[in-house]
C-alpha positions as CSV (number, residue, x, y, z in Angstrom):
1,M,122.6,54.4,76.9
2,R,119.6,53.8,74.6
3,L,116.6,51.8,75.6
4,P,113.7,50.3,73.6
5,I,110.7,52.4,74.3
6,N,108.4,49.4,74.6
7,L,110.3,48.3,77.7
8,I,109.6,51.5,79.6
9,R,106.8,51.4,82.2
10,T,104.8,54.4,83.1
11,D,102.0,52.8,85.1
12,G,103.6,52.4,88.5
13,G,102.6,55.7,90.0
14,T,105.8,57.5,89.1
15,Q,104.0,60.2,87.1
16,A,104.3,63.1,89.5
17,R,102.4,65.6,87.2
18,A,98.7,65.9,87.4
19,K,98.4,65.3,83.6
20,I,100.2,65.3,80.3
21,H,100.3,68.8,78.7
22,H,99.7,67.8,75.0
23,P,100.8,71.1,73.4
24,T,104.2,70.5,75.1
25,V,104.3,67.0,73.6
26,I,103.7,68.4,70.1
27,E,106.3,71.2,70.7
28,Y,108.9,68.6,71.8
29,A,108.1,66.4,68.8
30,Q,108.6,69.3,66.4
31,A,111.9,70.1,68.1
32,M,113.0,66.5,67.9
33,Q,112.2,66.4,64.2
34,S,114.3,69.6,63.8
35,G,117.3,67.8,65.3
36,H,117.1,69.3,68.8
37,H,118.8,67.0,71.4
38,F,116.9,66.6,74.7
39,P,118.3,65.4,78.0
40,P,118.0,61.6,78.6
41,L,115.0,60.2,80.4
42,I,115.6,59.2,84.0
43,I,114.8,55.5,84.4
44,F,114.9,53.3,87.6
45,F,115.7,49.6,87.1
46,D,114.7,47.2,89.8
47,G,116.2,44.1,88.2
48,S,113.2,43.3,86.0
49,T,111.3,46.5,85.2
50,Y,112.3,49.9,83.8
51,W,110.3,52.6,85.6
52,L,110.2,56.1,84.1
53,V,110.5,58.9,86.7
54,D,111.4,62.0,84.7
55,G,110.7,62.7,81.0
56,F,107.0,61.8,80.4
57,H,106.5,64.5,77.8
58,R,109.7,63.6,76.0
59,L,108.6,59.9,76.0
60,E,105.2,60.8,74.6
61,A,106.8,63.0,71.9
62,S,109.1,60.1,70.9
63,R,106.1,57.8,70.7
64,L,104.3,60.3,68.6
65,L,107.2,60.2,66.1
66,K,107.1,56.4,66.3
67,Y,110.7,56.2,67.6
68,S,111.7,52.7,68.7
69,E,114.3,53.6,71.3
70,I,115.4,56.6,73.3
71,E,118.4,57.9,75.3
72,V,118.1,57.2,79.1
73,D,120.0,57.7,82.3
74,L,119.6,54.4,84.1
75,K,119.6,54.3,87.9
76,L,119.3,51.2,90.2
77,G,116.3,51.3,92.5
78,D,112.9,49.7,93.2
79,L,109.5,51.3,92.5
80,R,109.3,53.2,95.8
81,Q,112.7,54.7,95.3
82,A,111.5,55.7,91.8
83,I,108.4,57.4,93.2
84,L,110.4,59.3,95.7
85,Y,112.7,60.6,92.9
86,A,109.8,61.4,90.7
87,V,107.9,63.7,93.1
88,G,110.8,66.2,93.0
89,A,111.4,65.9,89.2
90,N,110.8,69.0,87.0
91,A,111.1,71.4,89.9
92,T,114.0,73.3,88.3
93,H,113.8,72.2,84.6
94,G,111.5,71.1,81.9
95,L,107.8,72.3,81.7
96,R,107.1,74.5,84.7
97,R,105.1,72.6,87.3
98,T,101.6,73.9,87.8
99,R,99.9,74.1,91.2
100,A,98.0,71.0,90.3
101,D,101.3,69.2,89.5
102,K,102.6,70.2,92.9
103,E,99.4,69.0,94.7
104,H,99.6,65.7,92.8
105,A,103.2,65.1,93.9
106,V,102.5,65.9,97.5
107,K,99.4,63.7,97.5
108,L,101.5,60.8,96.2
109,L,103.4,60.9,99.5
110,L,100.6,61.9,101.8
111,E,98.4,59.0,100.7
112,D,101.1,56.5,101.3
113,A,101.0,54.7,104.7
114,E,104.7,55.2,105.4
115,W,105.4,58.6,103.7
116,G,102.2,60.1,105.0
117,S,103.6,59.9,108.5
118,W,106.5,62.1,107.6
119,S,106.6,65.8,108.7
120,D,105.4,68.5,106.4
121,R,109.0,69.7,106.1
122,A,110.3,66.2,105.1
123,I,107.6,65.8,102.4
124,G,108.2,69.4,101.2
125,K,111.9,68.6,100.8
126,H,111.2,65.6,98.6
127,T,108.6,67.3,96.5
128,V,110.4,70.6,96.4
129,T,107.5,72.5,97.8
130,S,107.1,74.5,101.1
131,H,106.0,72.8,104.3
132,V,103.1,75.3,104.4
133,F,101.9,74.0,101.0
134,V,102.1,70.4,102.2
135,A,100.2,71.3,105.4
136,K,97.4,72.7,103.3
137,I,97.1,69.6,101.2
138,R,97.3,67.4,104.3
139,S,94.5,69.3,106.0
140,L,92.3,68.8,102.9
141,L,93.0,65.1,102.8
142,T,92.7,64.3,106.5
143,G,91.5,67.4,108.3
144,N,94.8,67.3,110.4
145,V,97.8,69.6,110.0
146,S,101.1,68.3,111.1
147,S,102.8,70.7,113.5
148,Q,106.2,69.1,113.2
149,R,108.7,71.0,111.2
150,T,112.3,70.0,110.5
151,Y,115.0,72.4,109.5
152,T,118.8,72.3,108.9
153,T,120.8,74.1,111.5
154,R,124.0,76.1,110.6
155,H,126.0,73.1,111.8
156,G,124.4,70.9,109.1
157,T,122.3,68.8,111.4
158,E,118.5,68.5,111.3
159,A,116.3,69.7,114.2
160,I,112.6,69.5,114.8
161,M,110.4,72.6,115.5
162,D,106.9,72.4,116.8
163,T,105.0,75.1,115.0
164,A,101.6,74.5,116.4
165,N,101.5,78.0,118.0
166,I,102.9,79.9,115.1
167,G,100.6,82.7,114.2
168,K,97.2,83.1,115.7
169,W,94.9,81.0,113.6
170,Q,93.7,77.5,112.8
171,K,93.3,76.6,109.2
172,K,89.7,76.4,107.8
173,E,88.7,73.7,105.5
174,D,88.7,74.7,101.8
175,D,85.1,74.5,100.4
176,S,86.6,73.7,97.0
177,E,84.3,76.0,95.2
178,S,85.4,76.6,91.6
179,I,86.5,80.1,90.6
180,K,85.4,81.7,87.3
181,L,87.0,85.0,86.3
182,S,84.9,87.5,84.5
183,P,86.6,89.6,81.8
184,E,86.6,92.6,84.1
185,L,88.3,90.6,86.9
186,L,90.8,89.1,84.4
187,E,91.8,92.6,83.5
188,K,92.3,93.5,87.1
189,L,94.5,90.3,87.5
190,K,96.6,91.6,84.6
191,R,97.1,94.9,86.5
192,I,98.3,92.9,89.6
193,Q,100.7,90.9,87.3
194,H,102.2,94.2,86.2
195,K,102.3,95.5,89.8
196,W,104.1,92.4,91.1
197,N,106.2,92.0,88.0
198,T,105.3,88.3,87.7
199,E,106.1,86.4,84.5
200,S,102.5,85.3,83.7
201,L,98.9,85.5,84.8
202,E,99.2,81.9,85.9
203,E,102.1,82.7,88.2
204,T,100.2,85.7,89.6
205,L,97.1,83.6,90.3
206,E,99.2,80.9,91.8
207,K,100.9,83.4,94.1
208,I,97.5,84.5,95.4
209,L,96.2,81.0,95.8
210,D,99.3,79.8,97.6
211,T,98.3,81.8,100.6
212,H,94.6,82.4,100.2
213,E,91.4,80.2,100.0
214,P,90.1,80.1,96.5
215,T,86.8,81.7,97.6
216,K,88.8,84.8,98.7
217,L,90.2,85.3,95.2
218,V,87.9,88.1,94.2
219,N,88.4,89.9,97.5
220,V,92.2,89.7,97.1
221,I,92.2,90.9,93.6
222,E,89.8,93.8,94.3
223,T,91.9,94.8,97.3
224,N,95.2,94.9,95.4
225,I,93.6,97.0,92.7
226,R,92.3,99.5,95.3
227,T,95.6,99.6,97.2
228,S,97.5,100.4,94.0
229,E,95.6,103.6,93.6
230,N,96.7,106.9,95.3
231,S,93.3,108.4,96.2
232,N,92.0,107.9,99.8
233,E,88.6,107.0,98.4
234,Q,89.9,104.3,96.1
235,R,92.2,103.0,98.9
236,A,89.3,102.5,101.3
237,L,89.6,99.0,102.7
238,S,87.6,97.0,105.2
239,E,88.8,97.3,108.7
240,S,89.9,93.7,108.8
241,W,92.1,93.9,105.6
242,Q,95.6,95.0,106.5
243,R,98.8,95.6,104.7
244,W,101.8,95.5,107.0
245,L,105.2,97.0,106.3
246,G,107.9,95.2,108.3
247,I,111.3,96.9,108.7
248,D,114.6,95.6,110.0
249,P,116.4,99.0,110.5
250,G,120.0,100.0,109.9
251,L,122.0,102.9,108.5
252,G,123.8,101.0,105.7
253,T,121.0,98.5,104.9
254,V,117.3,98.7,105.8
255,R,115.5,95.4,105.0
256,W,111.7,95.7,104.3
257,A,108.8,93.5,103.5
258,I,105.1,93.9,102.7
259,V,102.5,91.3,103.7
260,E,98.7,91.8,103.4
261,G,95.6,89.8,104.2
262,D,92.3,89.7,106.1
263,A,93.0,89.6,109.8
264,D,89.6,88.0,110.5
265,N,90.2,84.8,108.5
266,T,92.6,81.9,108.7
267,D,94.7,82.6,105.6
268,L,98.4,83.1,105.8
269,P,99.0,86.7,104.7
270,L,100.2,87.2,101.1
271,L,103.8,88.3,100.8
272,V,103.5,91.1,98.3
273,N,107.2,92.0,98.1
274,Y,110.4,92.4,100.0
275,G,113.8,94.0,99.5
276,T,116.4,96.4,100.9
277,I,117.2,100.1,101.0
278,Q,121.0,100.7,100.6
279,T,122.7,104.0,101.6
280,T,126.1,105.1,100.2
281,P,129.1,103.8,102.2
282,K,131.6,106.3,103.6
283,E,129.2,109.2,103.3
284,T,128.3,111.3,106.3
285,T,125.6,110.0,108.6
286,S,123.4,113.0,107.7
287,K,123.8,112.2,104.0
288,R,122.9,108.6,104.4
289,L,119.9,109.4,106.6
290,S,118.7,111.7,103.8
291,E,119.1,108.9,101.2
292,L,117.1,106.7,103.5
293,E,114.3,109.3,103.7
294,V,114.0,109.6,99.9
295,D,114.0,105.8,99.3
296,L,111.6,105.1,102.1
297,L,109.2,107.8,100.8
298,E,109.2,106.1,97.4
299,L,108.5,102.7,99.0
300,L,105.6,104.1,101.0
301,R,104.0,105.8,98.0
302,E,104.3,102.6,95.9
303,F,102.8,100.1,98.4
304,R,100.7,102.4,100.7
305,P,100.9,100.1,103.8
306,T,98.2,100.5,106.5
307,H,100.4,99.3,109.4
308,L,104.0,99.4,110.4
309,A,106.1,96.8,112.4
310,L,109.6,97.9,113.3
311,E,112.3,96.0,115.1
312,L,113.8,97.8,118.0
313,P,117.6,97.2,118.1
314,L,119.2,95.9,121.3
315,M,121.9,97.8,123.0
316,S,125.4,96.9,121.7
317,D,128.9,97.2,123.0
318,N,129.5,99.3,119.9
319,M,127.8,102.5,121.0
320,N,128.6,104.2,117.7
321,L,126.7,101.5,115.8
322,T,123.8,101.6,118.2
323,R,123.5,105.4,117.8
324,K,123.5,105.2,114.0
325,I,120.8,102.5,114.0
326,N,118.6,104.5,116.4
327,E,119.0,107.5,114.2
328,A,117.8,105.4,111.3
329,V,114.8,104.3,113.4
330,G,114.0,107.9,114.1
331,V,114.0,108.8,110.4
332,I,111.9,105.7,109.5
333,E,109.2,106.5,112.1
334,L,109.1,110.2,111.1
335,V,108.7,109.5,107.4
336,C,106.1,106.8,108.0
337,Y,104.0,109.1,110.2
338,R,104.4,112.1,108.1
339,E,103.5,110.3,104.8
340,L,100.8,107.8,105.9
341,N,100.1,108.7,109.6
342,L,101.6,105.3,110.6
343,T,102.5,104.6,114.2
344,S,104.9,101.7,114.5
345,V,104.4,98.5,116.4
346,H,107.8,97.8,118.1
347,L,109.2,94.3,118.2
348,Y,112.3,93.0,119.9
349,P,114.3,90.4,117.8
350,S,113.4,87.6,120.3
351,M,109.6,88.4,119.8
352,W,109.3,88.0,116.1
353,K,111.8,85.1,116.1
354,A,109.7,83.3,118.7
355,H,106.6,83.9,116.5
356,I,108.2,81.8,113.7
357,G,109.3,79.1,116.1
358,Y,112.4,79.9,118.1
359,G,113.3,83.1,119.9
360,R,117.1,82.5,119.5
361,A,117.1,81.5,115.9
362,D,120.2,82.5,113.9
363,N,120.1,84.1,110.4
364,E,120.1,80.9,108.5
365,E,117.4,79.3,110.6
366,V,115.2,82.4,110.1
367,T,115.8,82.4,106.4
368,D,115.0,78.6,106.2
369,T,111.8,78.9,108.2
370,V,110.5,82.1,106.4
371,S,111.3,80.8,102.9
372,G,109.4,77.6,103.6
373,L,106.5,79.4,105.2
374,F,106.0,81.7,102.2
375,N,107.0,79.2,99.6
376,L,110.0,81.2,98.4
377,G,112.2,78.3,97.4
378,T,116.0,78.8,97.5
379,V,117.0,82.4,98.4
380,G,120.7,82.0,99.0
381,K,122.1,84.3,101.5
382,T,119.2,86.8,101.4
383,R,118.1,87.8,104.8
384,L,114.3,87.5,105.4
385,D,114.1,89.1,108.8
386,A,111.8,91.8,107.6
387,V,109.4,89.3,106.2
388,A,109.2,87.7,109.6
389,I,108.8,91.1,111.3
390,S,105.9,92.1,109.0
391,Y,104.2,88.7,109.5
392,A,104.5,89.0,113.3
393,G,103.0,92.5,113.2
394,F,100.1,91.2,111.1
395,C,99.5,88.4,113.6
396,G,99.3,90.9,116.5
397,V,102.7,90.4,118.1
398,K,103.8,93.5,119.9
399,I,105.4,94.9,123.1
400,D,102.6,95.4,125.7
């Protein structure tokens, strides 16, 4: 349906972005003049007032062109329902949300008497952000971090996890100092963008700031530049700065992840990258172990980890499978020691699972917790065990 623009209200707190991006308004207006059709605005109607919840840039573009009416998708609901809808708008479409936009959306709920009492996970679900991100904003507003986390079990029900003891740190307050990048540092940031294969400098910077205090920015950038070089002199890091390779071993599939950070401060480590090494099915075990060696060597030379955390497989009724996994473990430890002189920290599955909240967590629960912790969004059926293993190693979890 079409609605007169002068009836649409935008002053009820339903603007979930930090501010209007005027270049986008101009771009939308030009596209409208060229005949481009935009999705309808999302409007909540409470019986007397039409509240805009999604489409602020499209509305401003229409006003700029002096349109009198616009296509809308009308929903029934009061102002509070409209705000709850708005805080999750634009997460997957439209102008990409900035970090400031996400913070603004989270603050809309945290500063409300009712919504502010919700768990970090519940607020993250509505704002389409991670519970870790919500916890950071909560701590800045109140100095308190909620330790309650909710997650969906494999049976479709919600459960609550107390994560107060996850990791080994308490979060420091952000001193909110502004960061100014010199041309030299900006160039180094571009090198990290290329290294991480991120789409933009903004995304690269946001990835760093999601898990590090702003005042640590220079240290993070400098460290990533140094660790991307091959020479030992250029790779020299402070003793507290660590880059952990976590490995979930297997013969057919080896899952790996890299996290790094300063072990002496309160930051969540930065998730640098994660993935898998696949060997050729139906080949001999010797051939597959050889493939594993080659791919692992390439991985080590690219990321140059300083530490290694390795899951020790439990004994299985399938002795042939257990033997093959143990053979893969042997190759992994040999290659890591030979190439980088790494001695592995061994972890049983229950140890790294307990570190993220529940020692008997299933695959879906692990993926849900880790994707939230590191702000990964929806990852589908991707297994994130190696990320949890590397994180546990970084935090000092090990077999005594």
